[in-house]
Steps between C-alpha positions, in 0.01 A plus 500: 500500500718250315806670357725359232808330642717709269476772764739307724706649782829418325402720206500800732790409729515352849546827690208673330291185531572472872409864557177455308429191708543705818263767371248237388527335842427829674190544285403142580541556875289815485212322328542190715457711813181658367363155422599370842341792686184474291460136603608564860233765547236250387635205694313339788573681825581182689750395231669839513523488880653153493746605228628791710506284815732235353740748336831550683447820696174549311694625197523398136835344389650830379414661833660213692816532292506877552476447876791257489717744308410783737587286800827387343621855436365631829253737339192629679277622219165667537194315378512706182866418438434133563214505250726661237767236560239227471375632166858536370583141592173382350589660167856364507360150551287548187749694286800269550337181371345693211845614383618137506181387328553749217838342424385139515137495385584402141615165634149417620295265280212750473471863397276804538227498764557135591865574575410789730241292683753219542750749645242634746400149604862398551576806713189437709593139570872559558489829685164529669430137581854369558778755564299737718403220736847340494665832589247587770362797307158338516331222692478148360259488203261260676441751781331746264139468385445427133410859411850653523637215288242567230555875526876457475468274197276743311719797592816325380336395175413867443859592586648245259267592215559873550877449507488301176276744317705799618821335383351420161380857452837649594697257285272561205543876540879486540586208277332611181208341318725269299667346805841656440701611801545861602866475400412368155245774449758758608760362260254502214401858576868602507558328166200677346627836619844425354347420162302823501809700596703334224238593244494857628879523472484361148262778397662757728639721219158646437406555867524799728749392770311707763152356466539192279244621247566487127580842354294640218 
């Protein structure tokens, strides 16, 4: 999973790197959710009941935020519309930091899988354990049983690792195997075409102008 550091975001360009980070974050959120639900479905029933009981309004943070937005704009969504809004906010929360991560990850002291795991751990501690509680999107961390903390940690590690691996794969595909940027590859291809055209023009006296083939 370790990818050479030559495939850096600046070799591709900040806009393309940020977009790839957003895509990688979406992939990470998707897999994180599957991991979270897998663990939730196997979690102790009493722990699940306590988790739901201490949540504001019985909702996860994205659902709480969706309810706040709906109340602020005076919307009265159906349950289905509320669920869609919750999922959308949930993905934005995961995609935004991933775009920033894609632009700054080369400054971290580690690379590859370790870098992705460090990103997931940082997001878990900052967002899940600190900001959610501080903003009232979740209850205080100490009110939850240990199971949701462990589940959240594992899910965020999966998210961080998936984001890192997805970014590496996309940058390797778009940046070229030798680490050159897309722009550099494009310039080289243009130069090669110009050389070929110049050679064709130099030998053009013996060519059919309609199909480019040498006449007999």
